[in-house]
N, C-alpha and C positions, 0 to 999 in steps of 0.2 A: 797516614796515620794508620789504615787499615793493615798495609804491609808490613808497619813496624810492629804492630800487635803480633801479627804471624811470625814475624822474625824472633821476637821475643819469647812467645810461647814455645818455639823450637829450640830456640837458644837455650832457655833456661827450663826445658822440658821436664826434669825431675825435681825442681823445686817447687816448694809449697807457693800457690798463688793466693789461697784462700783457706784459712784456718776452719772457718764454720759454714754451715752446719756440720759438714764433714770435710776432712782436707782434701784439697783439690789442687794436683799438681797443674803446673801451666800447660803441659801437653793434654792433660784432662780438660782443663778450661777451653783449651783451643778446639777439641773434639765436640764439645757442649755448644760450642758458637756455633759450628756446623750444623748441629742436630736443630739449635734454635732457627735458623736461617732456612733451613729445610721446612721447619713447623710452619714458619711464616709464609712461605711460598705456597705451601699444601692449602694455607687457609686464603690464599687468594691476596697476600698482600705483596705489592710491587714497589720499585723503586720510585720515590716521590710522594707515596702515601703517607698521611698525617695520623699518627695514632696516639694515644694517650697511655702515659705509663701511670697507672692507678694500683702502685705496689708499694709495700714499705721497703726501705733499704734492707737488702739481703743479697745473697748470692744470684739469685733469679733477676733482681733488680739490674745489677751489673752486667751481667748475661745478656739482658734484653738491650741495654743501651749499645753494648761493643755489636752484637748480631744486627742491631738496626742500622748502625753505621756501616756495617760490611754490606748490607742490602741495599743501603740508600735510602731508608725510611726517614721520615721527620719524627722523631719522638718528641712528645710534649710532656713535659714535667709540670704538673699542676702545682699552684701555689698555695692551695687548700683542698680540703675534701669537697668542696662544692666549687670547683673551677668557673669562671666568668666565660660563658659560652660566646658572648660577643667577641671575645679575643681569640677564639679557636673554632670558627664555624665549618672548617672543612674536615672535620675527625671522621676516620673511615671506622676506626676500632679502637677498644678499650683493653688495654693489656691489664691484666690481673694476677693474682695467683691464689692459693686456697685459703691465705688468710684474708682477702680483700674482696673477694668474689660476690659473698653474700651482701656487703655494704653496696658494693658496685651495682648490683641488680636493682636496689631501691633507688639509685640515683640516676642511672644512665638508661637510655632508651637505644643505644647503639648496640651493635653485637659485643659479646665479649670473647677474649681470647684468654684461656687460663695458660700462663706461663709455665705452671708447674708439670704440664703434660709435655715438654719438650723431649723428656727422656724417652718417650714411645716412639721417636723418629730416627732415622739413619744419619749418620754425618755423611754429608757429601761435598766433596772439595768442589767449591764454585769458582769460576773465572771471574775474577775482580774486574768491575766496570766501575772505576773511579771518575767521579764527577766532583772536582773540588769546589763548584760553584752552587751544588744543590743544598737546600737548606736540611741539617740533620738533627739539629737540636734546638728545641724552643723553651725559654724558660719566662718568668716574669718578673718584674719588681715587686716589691712588698707591697706599695700602692698607701703609704702613709700621708700622703698629701691628697689624697682622694682618687687618683688617677693611677691605677696599676698599667704598666706598659708590658708590651709583649716583646720579648727578646728573641730575635732569630739568628742563628748561628749558621753559616755555612761551614761544609767540612773544612775549607781554607781557615775561616774565621776558629774553629774550634782548635785546629792545629795550632795556629798563631798563638792562642791563648794558652795552651797547655805548654807550649814553648816559653812562654812569658814567665808561668810558674817555675819552669825547670830553670831558667837562669836565675830566679830571686828566692825561691825556697830551696835550702840546701840541704838534703837528706840522702844518705848514701844507699845503695843497694842491698847493703848487708843489714840495714836496720829495718825491724819489723814494726809495722806502722798500724795504727788504729786511725780509720779515716771516716770523718763523717760528710764529706763535700764530694759529690759526684766527679767534679773536673780533678780533684786532686787524687781520688782512687784512679781516674784515668791514668794520670802523671804516674802514680806507684806502679801500675801495671806495666807501663812502658818501660819502667825501670827494672822491672823482674823483682820488685818487693814482694815481701809474705805479708797478706794484709788480713786484718780482723775487722769485721763488720759488726757491730753492736749498736742496739738502740740507745744505749748509754754507757758511760765508762764504769766498769767493774774492776774492782783492784784484784780480785782472783783471777779474773781472765787476763789482766794485763801481765801479770806474774807469771800465770800457767805458760803465755806464748812468748813471753820475754820482750814486752812491746817496749820500744825506747822511744818512739816518734808518733805524737798525735797530731792529726790535721784535723781541726776542729772548727766549730762554731762556736760562740758566746754562750748560747742557751745551753750546749752539751758540755763544755768546760768547766761550769760551776759545780763541784761535787762537795759532799761531805767530809769524806776523809781524804788525807793527802795521799799523793802517790810519789814517793820520793825516789822510785825506779825510773822515772821519766827522764830522759835527757833532753828532748827537744819538742818545744811545742809551738805550732804555727796556726794562727787564726787571722780572723778580720772581718771586715764588712762595716757593721755599725758601731757608733762611736760611743765608747765607755766612759761612765762616769768614776772617780777615782775609787768609789767604794767597791764597784764590781772588780776593777782592776786589783784590787786587794785580794779578794777572795780567790781571782784565778792564781796569784802570784804565790798565795798561801797552799794552793791546792798542789801546786807542783815545785816544791821547795828546791829542788837540785837541778831544775831544767832550765835550760836557754829559751826565753819565751818572746817570740816575735810576733808582733802584733801590726797587721796591715790594714790600712784604710783602703775600701775599694768601692766599686759600685758594680751594678749587674753588667752595664755596659762595657767598662773598661777593666774589670776583675780586680786589678792591682795598682793602686794610685801612689801609696808612700807608705812607708813602715819605720817603725822604731823598736826599741828593746822595751819590753813591760816597765823595768825599774826606770827607764828614762821618762816613760809616759807618766809614771807616779809622781815624778818630781816636776813635769811640765805638761798637764794634761791637755789632750788636744791637739798635742804638735807632734807632728812627724817628721823626723829629723834626716832619714835617709831617704834616697831617691830609689826608684824602681827602674831596673836596667831595661829600656824599651819604651818606657811611656814618659812624655814631657807632660808637666802640667803648669797652667798660667791662670792669670786672674782676668776675667772678662769683664769689662765696663768697671774697673774700680773706683771707689769715692776718693775723697781727699785723704783718706786714712788707709787708701790702697787695699781696701776690703771690696771684694766682689764676688761674682759667681766662680766656683772652681771649674775650669774646662781642661779638657785633656787631649792629647794627639800622640799619634803613633800607629804603625801597621797593625798593633794588636788590639787596637781599639775600633769597636763596629763602627760601621758607617751609620752616620745621621746621628750617633749617640755621645759627641763631644763635649756635650755640657752635662753635668753632673746633678744640678738642682742644689747643690749645696754652696754655701758661703764659706769663703777662707780668705786668708792672708799669708803671703810669702814673707818669711823672716829669716834672715840668716841661712838663705837657701832651702830651709826647711819649710813646712806648710801647718798653720793652723786651720782646723776645721772647726767652724764658729756656729754652725746650724743650718736650717733648711732655708731656701731663697723665698718660698712662696709665703712663709709666715715670719718674715723679717723685716725689719725698716733698716736699710743700708746707711742711711745717713748718720744713725746712731748705733749701729750694732757693736762697733769694736768696744767703746765704752761701755755699752751694756753687756758686753761678754765679760769684761773685767769685774763688774758689779756681780754677775753670775757666781764667778769664781770665789769672791769674797762671801757670799751668801753660804755657798756650799760648804766651803771650809770653816764658816763659823758655826755652822749649825750642825756640820759634820753628818748631814741627813740626805742620803740619796733619794728621797721621795719628793725634793724639791725640783720643781721645773718651771720653764718659764715658755711663754709664747710671745712672738712679735706680731701684730697683725693691724695694719693700716696705720703705722707710726704710733701705736699704742703698746704698752707692754703689759702683759697679764701674767701673774703668777700664781701658781695654784699648788697643792700639796695634800697630801693624805692626813696631814696633822696641821693642826692651828699653828701660824708662826706669825711674828709680829711684822704689822706692815710698816718695814724699817725705811724704805727710799722713797715714799710716796707712789709706791706701786699698787697699782689695783690688786686686791687679794680675793681669790675665791678659793673656798674650800672643798674637795670633792671627795666623793666616796670611793672612786676606783678609779685608776689610771689604766688607759686603754693602749695596748701595743699592737704592733703589726703582727697580723695573724699567720704571716708566713714563718718569722723568726722568734717573735715573742720577745724582741730585744728593742726595737726601736718605739719611740712613742708614736702612736697614730694620731697626728696632728689634726688631720680631718674629722675623726671621731669625737676628739676632744672639743674642737671647735662647735661641732654641732651638738654635743651633749650639754657642756658646761657655758659656752661663751656666746650663743647665739642672739640671746637676749641682750647682753652687754655691748655686743658689738653692733 
């Protein structure tokens, strides 16, 4: 992967790699990588060291990632402003920039390295010492069931997962892209695309830089004003309800919108067109080239835990923790295993859809726990099907993406007495 970065930077030398904060060509990006590597080494960092990237998405954020891979560091991307230190006990240093260093000083006792100072260092051509089995990237699951997991990727894992996205997310080198996901940005850099980095989607910037493709997250995609100039949208991860899907569709009226179901451990598992998803919620009719899914321990309704396999799937992570059913070669994603009753789940899933459609209310949710069904809402609704009804004042979402319901927090807050 490192050699391919260098090859792309030299091949696309005069093309724009990043539009902001000021335009960077691919060759200047390459020189900045060498400066950052030299900066790392001057500060005592070496192959195998674990560093926390405490930096907002920016040019320096991606420069730090690529330079870390180049040197063989393990760069840790936290799941929140206050990461779980039990999961990252071997940190050597915290990488910050001018925008985050003051906050970092109040949180961390470890040494800080200000990424913004890389410009003061010389670019030095380094002899590549590639070890594909060394861990180069650590991320975390969102922990919505109470137990966030650490996800370690070796360089070989990262290469395979980027290649998986390349096979299944189709955009050309000529398209200018707005990317919110690091792994998609890495793919765009390998492609030679021109990339806009932004905290949110701004119509004026998209028009200014002729952005055609958005590689996004659910949280970022929902905008107030529509963007008719966007041609392609790719997003995925959490499961959408119909109301959220409608909002995203209306935001990009002329775009082909591809929605992928995925997991931290397997990246992509299934995909569909958003229009199809609106007609058949929670169903992914298209397979991912390179990943096979199957149902483990299915019940009489063929419902069970979704499991995956393939060379792109990380070791020890073939179970997703989600429940599903294969139907007509496509996949229904029905809920979380930890809070579900398998023997009744498929019928309950049908009733869930009836409730959602009849009330047309995105604030209706259900939890299955110890063979009992609990329904809760931010509004009063009639207890229609002999379900236990608890009215809540607030719905808690995962702190990482703010899209998935945090089951663990909801149970502790509202259901501990009932259960």
